[in-house]
N, C-alpha and C positions, 0 to 999 in steps of 0.2 A: 505495499499499498503506500500509494505516497507520502512525507510526514505531513502532519499537520503543524505548523509554523506560527498561525495567526489566530486570534480572536473570532474573524468573519468565516476562518475552516472550520473549526468548532464548532459555530451555529452551521453552518449547513450539514457537517457531518453528524449532526445529530448527538453530540459529547455533551454525555450527563456528567454535571463535576456533585460530588455528594456530600455533608461533611463527613468529617470522620467518624462521629458516631454513628451515621448514616454507614458508612461504609464499613465501619468497623461489624457492626449489626448484621449488612448485606450477607458481608464472606465467611461469619460464624454461621450464619444461617444453614448457607451452601454446606458447611463442614459438618454441621449437624444432620442435614438431609442425608448426605453420603456416608457417615458413618464415620466420616472421619474424626480424630481427636487432636484440640489442641495444644500446643505446647510439648510435643512429642522431645522424648529425652528426659523428662519430668516424671521422676520415678516415686509412688507411694501416696501420689496425690488423688489419682480418681476416681475417689468416694467423698473427698471433702473438700479440699482445695479448689481442683477445676471445676467444681459445679458452681462453687460462689463467683467464681471469675467469668464464667458464662452468662450469668444472671445481671452482673455488672456491668458485661458488653451488650446485653439486649439492651438492659437499662440506660446506658450511654450515660455511666458512671464514673466521677474521678475513684478511684480507688486508693487506702492504703494497707499496706501490709503489714504484718503483728507477728516477729519472731526471731530469735534468739539468733546469732552467727551460722551460718552455715547449715541455711535453709533454703535456699535455693531464693533466695526473692529477688534478687538482683538477675539473675537468669528468667526469670516468671514474666518480670518486666520486660527486659531486652525482648524476650519471646511472644510478647502482646504485635511486635512489627509483623509478623506473619499474617494479622488481621487487617492490614492493610493492604490496597491495591496495591498491586506492581509499580504502576508507574500513574503519578496526575499529570497535569498542564499547571504550571504555574507562568504569571508575567515573567519574562524575560532578565535573569541578573536579579531579582527582587531578591530585597537582601531577608522577606520576612513572607514569603511564599505563596505571594496576593493570589488568591484565585480569578480566574481571566473575569469570570462573569460578575465577580464583587470584590472590588478592589477597595484594601481598607486605608493605605499608607498614601500620602502624598504625593510621594514621586509617581507611583503608578496612575492614581485620580489624574493627573496632570498628564502624562505621558497617553490614558484613557480618552482625555478630552482633544490632545491633539491629533490622535492617528485613530481612533474611533475604530473598527474591524479590523486595521493592518495592525492593531499591537499588536508585537510580535510574543509568543509564547512558546516556553520548552518543556520538556518534561521531565521529575527526578521522580527516581525511585526511592523504593521504602526507607534505603539506608540512611536518605540526607533528610526523613521525616522522624528523625529518633534523639532528642537531648536526653545529658544527664549530668547530674550535677552533685557532686560528694557532698551535702551541706557542713560547713563549717561555721565557728565561730565568724572569720574574718569571709565569709562571705557577703557583700554588700547587696545593695540592690543594684547599683552599677551592673554587677555582674549578671544577674537575674534579670533583670529590667530591660536599663537603658541609661544611658549617660548625654550629656551635651557634648560633643566631639568639637574640642576645643579647635584644631584643623579645620574644620567645614566653619567655624566664625570667623578664622582667620584669614580665611578666600571671602568673606563680603557678608554673608548671611546674618541675618539678624537673630541675637538668641531666642524670639520669639517663633520663629521659623519651624515648624513640625521638621523642616528636612538635616535640621544642625545633630538631632539626635543620633547618637550610634546604639543602637538595639540589641539589648541582653540578649541571654539563651532561649530566654522563653517562646520570648515573639519571631526568635530566628527557628523556633520549631514549631511555628504555626501553622496548622494543618496536618500534623502529625503529636506523637506521644512523647511528651518529659518526664524525667522522671527524677525526683529529688530524694538520694539517699539519705538516711540516718536524719531523718525530716526534725527532731525537736532539736536538734546542734543551730539549727538556724537562731540568729538575732530575734527579740521578737520586731524590732523594725522591719527587717526583710518578710515576718513573718503575715505583718499586716501588709507589706507591700503586693507579695504573694494573694494573698486573700482577694485585695482589691481589684488585682487581674483576675482572678477566677472568679469574685461576683459579680465585679462593678460594671465589670469590660475598660476601666481606664487605667491610666498610666500619668502619672506625677512624678514629672522629674524636672528638678531643679525650679518649683514652683510652675512650672510650665504643666498643664492639663490637658491633655488629649483621649478621646475617645479612643481604644485601640480591641474591636470588638475579635479576639484573637478565636479562631479554631482549634482548641488545642483539651486533648485528654490528659489533665494531669495524674501522676502515680506516685507514690509515695512509701516509701520502708522507714521501718523503725523497730527500735528494741520495746518491747510491751512496758519494760520496767518504767523506762524512758517515758514514753508514751501517756501513761498514763499519771504520771508524775506533777505535779500540779507546778504550773510555772514554768513547765518545761516548753508548751505550746499554746499558742490563745487559742480561747476558745471558737473564736469566728473560725479558725480556721480548719478546729479539727472540726465542726460541724459541716465546712465545705466541703468534707467529702463524703460522698454517699455512703459509701460503705468499708466497711472494717472486715480484711479480712485476717487471720488467722493462721499462719504457716504452724508446721510442729516438723519435726525430726522421723525417721522412719520408724512404723510404730512395729514393726516384722524384721528379722534379720536377715531376710530373703529377701526383703529390698535393699536392706544398705550392703548386703553383698553385689547388689544388680547396681546399684549407684558406683560402689568400689571398685567393680569393674568397668562400668561406662565411660566414666571418670578419670582414670590413670594416666597414665603414659603407657602407649601404645607396645605390647611385649611383640611386636612382630619386628621392633626397633634392635631387641636383646642380640648378643651374639650367638645366644644357642635356642632351641626348639625350648621355649615355658612350658610346663605341666605343675598347677597348683590344683592337688588334694584339694576334693569338696571342704573338706574336714580340716584344711586350714584356711580356708577363707572362713569359714565358721567360726573360727578361735578368733579372728581380728572382727569378726562383726559384731560377737560376744562381747570383746573387749571394751570396744565405742558404748554398748547397752551399759554394761555396768559401768562406765564413768559415770552415762547416764542417771545412774538411780546411786549413785554413791555420794554419800552426807559428806563426807570429806571434801568435795569438790562443788564449788562454788556451781550452781545450777541456773542462777539468773544471767551470767557472762554464753551461759552455752555451751557444749560439747560437740563440735562441728562436724560433718561427714568427712571433712578434710581430714579427719584425725583417721580416718578408716582409710581413704585413698593414699596420703601417707603412708603410712604403716604398710598397706599394702607393695606399692614400691619400693620401702626401704626391706622389707622382707624376700622380695623378689631378689633384690640389689645385694645382699648379701649369700643368697645361692647361687647367684650369679658369680660373685669372685669363690667358690668354694668349684663351679664347675669349670672354670677355667685353670683354676689352681693341679685340681686334679686330673683335668682333661676330660672332662665327662662331656657325653652330645647334649643331655639333658640338665634343664634348671631344674631342679623340682624342690621348693621350699620344705622345712623340716622344725620342730618344736626348738631345736639348737640355734634355728636362725632368727629365732622370736625376741633375742636381747638388741635387735635392730631396730626393732620399734622403739623401743625408750626416747631415743633423742628425737623423733617423730609426733611422741607423742608430749612429752614434758613441755616443752613450749604451747601448746596449745589447751592446756588446762588451769583453770585459777584454783590452788587448793585454797581450802579454809582453813586459814591459821586459831587457834582457839586455844591460847594459851600456850602450850609450845610448840617448838619448830618443827615442824613435816619434812619428810624428805620425799620428793616429787618422786625419786624411782624407786623406793619401795613403795609406796603407793601404787604406780605402776606393776609394779611386781606381783601385789596383790594382787590386783583385778588381771592382771592376766592370767594365774592360777586360776581365778574362779572362771574366765572363758574356757581353759583348757578340760577341765573338770565340767563343767555343761556339755562340750562338745561331747566330750568323752562319752559322759552320764547318755548322752543323745542317742548315741552309736553304736556303745558295748553294754553287754552285762558283765557285772562284775562278778558276777557269780559261775560265767562260762568259761574265768579266766583261771582257777581253781588251779591246775595243774602248770599254769605260768606262775603260779605265787609259789608253789610248792616247788618247782625247780629252785627259785631263790634262796626257799627258806633251808635247804639241802647243802647250802654255802658257796654256791657260783653266785657271779658278777656277769654285768656286762657292761661296759665303756663305750662311750659316744660321746661324739663331738661334731661341732658344724663344719669342722676343716677334713674329717672323715670320707674317705670316696665309698659311694654307696655300695659298690661291690663288697667293701669289707662286713655288712649288715649280714650277708647273707648265710655266713656257715653258720650264727646266732640264732637267726630265722629256721634252721634247718634243725637244729639241734637242742630248743627249747621246745618241749611239750605244748602243744596248743595255741600258740602263737599264729603258726600260720594261717588256724582258722579264724584267730580273731582279726587278721590283716586281711585276709579273705571275703570279710565283713564289713570292712570300712571300705571296698573297693574291689574290684575283679580287673588289677592290673600287674604284669608281671615285670614289669620295668624297675632294672636295681632301685632308680631312683623314687617312685613310688613305696618300695619294700621298705626303704630304710622311714621314708617319711612317717608311713603308716607303725613302724616298730615303736619310732622314739614318743609316740603320740599314745600309742598302749601302757608302754614302761612310768611315762610319765603322771598318766591318767591314774595308774596303778601306785604311784609315788604320795598322787596327792589325798588318793582314799587312802593312805596312811598303810599299804599292803606293802614297801619298799621302802629300804633306803637309800637315800641321794646325798654324792658326795663332789663337790666340785671345786678342782684343781687347774688355775688356770683357763684354758677354753674347753676341757675336758671334764665331764661327769660321769661318775661310776654309780649304777645300781644293782643295789646288794639287800642283803638281810643283814 
């Protein structure tokens, strides 16, 4: 088709330009009719958050997302742009994306009066219709709304001339979606300016007041504790957000694992083939769940899913080092690799200090032991391991290490009665790497059930009686 480059061509071709609300509503309705879901890649919200977002979009509402860190708030907000049309027309070179059929800024009004149907238009994609600002106390009215441009004044324009204004981020996102992250961190003055823009559709810059009927959906995110704190956000602005949507952490370990696998660095980039037993993924998922339920960790700041993602990457990296040093063909994580998750967990939790000083690493090790025990109990029956326990009671011991070759475990597996059956219940895989990993889970689980003793010396661990 011949490109459409003027207002007259838009009219002749019957192009209809919708408001942002109508545009998003129409596109959502098409997705609902076809059975497609919005926000692909967002896990665990199908029955909670996503239905509320759909209602808000169908209603044309401004939204605020409340949740602790690491609950995909920013990702959800950015994903809303999928509901915008792929391309829309605007007046060519307009700073605030004026609709050719309804221009709102002074330069475009002047150009329309001069050119009429010959007014030039251009097409912009979704990526140019999303704006975002992290709220901090130093964010100003000039950043969000606009300021007098001294260069334009120096060129000879009067201060009363609307064309002296340099527009801020919100007007520049006209006909799109604008996000404010951590909304309560805006100063009261800026909150009032944002409220004015949302409610009254006017802008006041240096005492100069203009009507600016922006067509924009405002979406914000905030920590619930800050948002509900008196004085952190002005009541009129809070009232202007039509819906408040509460996000949450994954409610089942399976969702935590799905996110962990989806968001971690690609395993294809590793030096060897990566094979991660399901029970090792479950240990990491349970570790994060244990942290979220621990009274020793500050829950108001949250325990982000990034802990699971980073722990997953750290565990695989430790296993990769072993594979490289030992010349193994596969990268298979084991329980002895889990010490690598301590550094990737420590910096992401806030320990509650009540009285005595607490050691973060000791706390994480306790949580990790609980996670291993939960995984062990879910997959193995300790009563079926009596023959393994009796083998150790007769005086035998086994040594393991995160540096040992997987083949070194095979002899012990053959000698210890009942161990092969236990391993087979964890997965029908015959690779040395999987057998070594399963062996360590069985031995560590028996130790945590106080059936075996455990002694650590350097990087080596000895299980015995």
